[in-house]
Structures are given as structure tokens and as C-alpha cells.
N, C-alpha and C positions, 0 to 999 in steps of 0.2 A: 190461637195460631199467631206467631209473630208476623208484625207488619212487613212491608217490603223494605222499608227504612232500617228496621231491626235487622233484618237478616243482611242488608247491605254492610251496615256497620260491622256485623259479628264477621262476616268474611274478610272485610278488611283487616279487623284486629289479629284474626287467625293467620293471615298472611304476613302480617307484622312479626308475629310469634315465630312462624316459619323460618323467615329471614334471621332471626336472633339464633335460633336452635341451629341452623346450617351454619352460621359463623361460627357459633360455639364448636360445632364439631370439627371444622377445618382448624381451629386453633389447637383443640385436643390433638388432632393427629399431627400437627406440627410439633407440639411439645411432647408426645408420645415416643417419636423415634429417639430422640436423645436421652429422655429418661429410661427407654428400654436399654439403650446402649449403656448409659451408666449402671443400671441394675446387672446387666450380664457381665459387665467388667468386675463388679465388687463381688460377685460370687466366690470366684477362685480363691481371693485373698481370704474371704473369711471362713471358706472350707478348709484352705490350708493351713490356717492358725489354728483351729478346731484339731486337725489331726497332729499338729506339732504338740499342741495341750495333752493329746491323748498318749503320743509317744513318750513325753516327758513323765506323765503319770506312770506308766509302766516301768520307768527307769527309777522311781521313787524307792529308796532303800528303806526308809521309815515312814509309812502311810499315816501312824498315829500323829506325827509333826508336821503333815503335810499342810499346806495354805488352806484355811477353811473356806476360800471361795472355790477351792475345787473340791473338797471333800464334804463339804456341808458343816452344819452345826452339831450333826449327829441327832438331831430330833426333826419332826417333820409338823410342827404345830402351827407356824404362821405363814401364810402364804401371800406375798407381794406379787400383783398383777399388773403389768403395764401395758396398756391398751393405746396402740397407736393408729389414729385416725385421721382424717383431713379436717382442714379449717374451712372447708367449702362444700357446697352442696351440688346438686344437679349432676351426679355422678352415678346415677343407678343405685344398686345394691351394695356398693363399694362399702360404706360405712356401717350399713345395717349387718352385712355378713361378719363382719369382725366383731360387732358388739354382740351379735346372736352367739357367736363361738365362746366370747368372753363370760357372756351371762350364763351359758349353761356350765362353763367350769367354776363360777361363783358359786351356783348352785350346788355341786358335788361338794366343794371345798365345805361350804356352811352345813350340809347335810351330814358330813363326816365329823362334826363337831370341832371344826379347825378355825383359826383365826384368819380374817381375810382383810387385806388392804389394798387399795387400788391407787394407782397413778394413771391419770389420763393425759394423753398428749393429742391435742386437736380438739377443737370445740365441737365438732358433730359428734364425736364419741361421748364427750361429757353431756352433751344435751341428752342422749339417749339413755346412758348409764345412770344418772343423777335421780332418774324417776324411780327407781327402786332401789340402787345403792349408794345414794349420797351420803349416808352416814359412814360408810367404808372407803370414801374417798379420801387420801390424807395430801395429794399434791395434785395440781392442775397445771398443765404447760401448753402454751399456745404460741405459734410460731407464724401467725397470720401475716405479721409485717415484713416476713422474709419471703423474698422471691424464690429463692431457691435453698432447699435446706443442705448444710454442708457439715463436716465432721465436727465442727466445734458445737453445733446443737445437739448431736449425738452425744459429745462429750459431757454437756450439761446433764442429759438424762443419765449417762452412765455414771458420773460421779454423785449423783443424788442416790443411785441404786447403792454404791459402795459404801457412802457414808452412811445410810441406814443400816446398811449390814453390819458395818463396824459398830453400832450402836445397839446391835441385836434385836432391832426391830422386826426381822423375818428370819425364817429358816430356808425359804425356798422363793425363787423369782422366776416368773413366766412372762415371756414377752407376746402380745397378741398382734399380728399384722396379716395382710394380704401377699402371698406370694404371687409373683407376676408370671403367668403361663403364655398367654396370648391375648389379643385384644378382647376377645369374645369371654376367656377363662380366666379367673382370679382365684387362687385357692387360700381361703382363711387358714393360718398357720398359729400354733400355740408351741413356743420353743422355749425350753427352759435354759436359763443361762446362769442361774446360782440356784446350786453347785454347778459346776460347768458339767455339760452334756458330753458323757465318756463313749458315744456311739459315734464310729468312724463314719465320713462321708463317702468316701469310697473304699470299695472293699480291696483293691489292689494297694491300698495305704496300710493295711493291716501289718504286714510283715515287715515294713521298712525299718531299719534301725537307723539311729543317729548317734553321733558324739556330741556331747554339748560340753560347753565351756562358757562360763563357771559352773558351778554343780545345779543340777535341776532344781532344788529348792529355791536357788537365787533367782533363777530364769522365771520360773513360775510367779514368784512375787511381783515381778514387774511385768510379765505377761498376761496375767490373769485379768487385772484392770483394764488392760488395754483391749483385751477380748471382749469384754463387756461392751465398752463404746463401740467396737469394731460391729458385732452382732446388732446393736441398735442403730448403726448406721447402715448396716445392710438392709435392716427392717424398713429404714427410711427410704432407700433406693428401690426396694420391691414396692413399697407403698405409692412411691411417686409414679411408676410406670403402670401400676394397676389402677390408679386414680385415674390417669389420663385415658386409659383403654377403656376403662368403666363408663368414663364421660363419653368418649367420642362414640361407643355403643349406644347409650342412653338419647344423646343428641341426634343420632342417626334415626334412631326409632321415634322420637319426637317429631322429628322432620317429616318423617313418613306419615305418621299419623296426623298430623298437621294438613298433610296434602289430601289425604282422605276425607277429613272432615271439611275441608274447602270445597271439594267435588260434591259432597253430599248437601252442603248447605246452599252450593250454586245450582243444584238440581230441585232443592225446594224452593229457591229464590224464583227460578225460570218458571216451576210450575205455580206459584202464587201470582206472579205477574201475568201468565197466560190466563189463568182463572179471573184476574181483575179486569184484563182487558175485554173476556168474553163476558163477563156480568156487565161491562158498560155497553157492549154492543147489543146485548138483549134489552137493556134499558132503552136505547136509542131506537131501535126496531120496535119496541113495544109502545114507545111514544108516538111513533111516526103512524103506526097503524090505528092508535086511537083517534087520530085527527081526521 
């Protein structure tokens, strides 16, 4: 059984940890509001761009000569998986959930006899994925020194994807990230960005018709590369909100658990202290009676 001094030190240590987790929860709550606002503002833009591409696709007169970023290479042999995670931990299952979805996709791709290539964005995702799939990782990105991810960082990832596609390094590209729903719920997503996803985002957008100037093919040549960077940036925004929401929840749980542990340790301390006092009293009384 631990001594009174050991229990006292442990109570002090847990209380110190509780102060840290409480402070981290408050910081995450402050950052969450801005991150959530940015994520919600970014959704309409990325959705509208996808629907415009869908309408442009329907207007193409010669699908055989359409941009490859739109229609693909015609084969489905090599898959490029871009896994977006955080560079920092202490955010619950945020990173693990993304990697879990990514790993299940990796297994499916390899079981079908297809080639797998992986790009990791964020050190936490790299740490988890490299244990089993290190030989498939072709590029690693980390923006740990950046206080806030901007469109510039998304363009770096987007340009890397486009350059690999131009070199015929892959046939299909899938983006893995967490979609922010609320503070408690973040949903892991696997979004195909090459070839462009032709599923309409909203049903009421399906029957809209546009007149384009210049020709559809010319617009797509310029719009499709921008769409890749836009979808990557949207994933960054969703991840930023999801990370802070998950961290806030995790730190709140940690603070509560620390409080419960302090209560249990305090009860043990008081019991041990009472037992020690009782023992000393018995020794004094026994010594007095023996005289």
C-alpha cells in the first residue's frame, strides 16, 4: 500500500495535469469557433465548383478528347491515396479514425491486385501508416511550423497530385480526411478527386443549364486543376474544425477523469491517514497500560 507521502504527491500531480487539460479544452473551444466558421464558409464554394464541372461535363461534345483529369486514364490499375491528418496529438480518435478508414481502403486496393501509392500530410498520420505501409509511401508533407493552413499549402498538395498524374504515376486519386459535423461527431471521408467525381452535390442542381464562354473543353483545362486544390483546401478546413472539436471533447473527458481520480486518491489518503492515527493511538494506549 502506498505511503501517505506517495498519495499526497500523486494527488498533487493529478491536479496539475487537470489544470493543463482544462486549459487545453478552453484553448480548443476558442479555436473551434473560428475553424468551424471557416469550414462552413468553404463548403458552398467547393460544392458549387463540383456542380459546375458536372454541368460542363454534360455539355462536352467529344468525350473521347475530354481532359484526363475529368474522365481518367481509361484504366484502374494504380491508386494514389492522400491521407490528411494533424501534426499534433491529444485530440482523441481524430487521427486514428482517418487512418483506420485509409487502411481499410489500402487492404481492399491491394487485395484486388492493384498498385498502391500513398501521400501523407501530417506527422500523426505518417506515424500510424508507416508501421504497415511504409514501402508504399512516396511523399510526406508536414505543415507543423504553420500556425494556420491556407490555400497556399493546399496548392502545394494539389500541384504534387497534378504533376504525378501528368507523369502517369496513378489512375485514381482518393482523399482521406474528417468531415466536421459537430463537436462530438466527425465523420471520416474518402473522396475521389481524380478523375473528377461526377455525382451532383445537391439534387436541385441537376437540371440547371449554363451557357459557357469560351468552349467547355478550354474552361475544364483550367478549372479541373483548380478544383483539385480547392477540394484539398476544403479537406484542410474540415480537418481543422474536426481536430479542435475532437481535442475539446478529449480534454473535457480527461479533466473529468482527473477529477474523479483526485476524489478516489483523496479518499484513500484520508483512510490511510486515519488508519495511521488509529495505530498510533493504540500503541500509546497499549504502552500506557503496560506501565
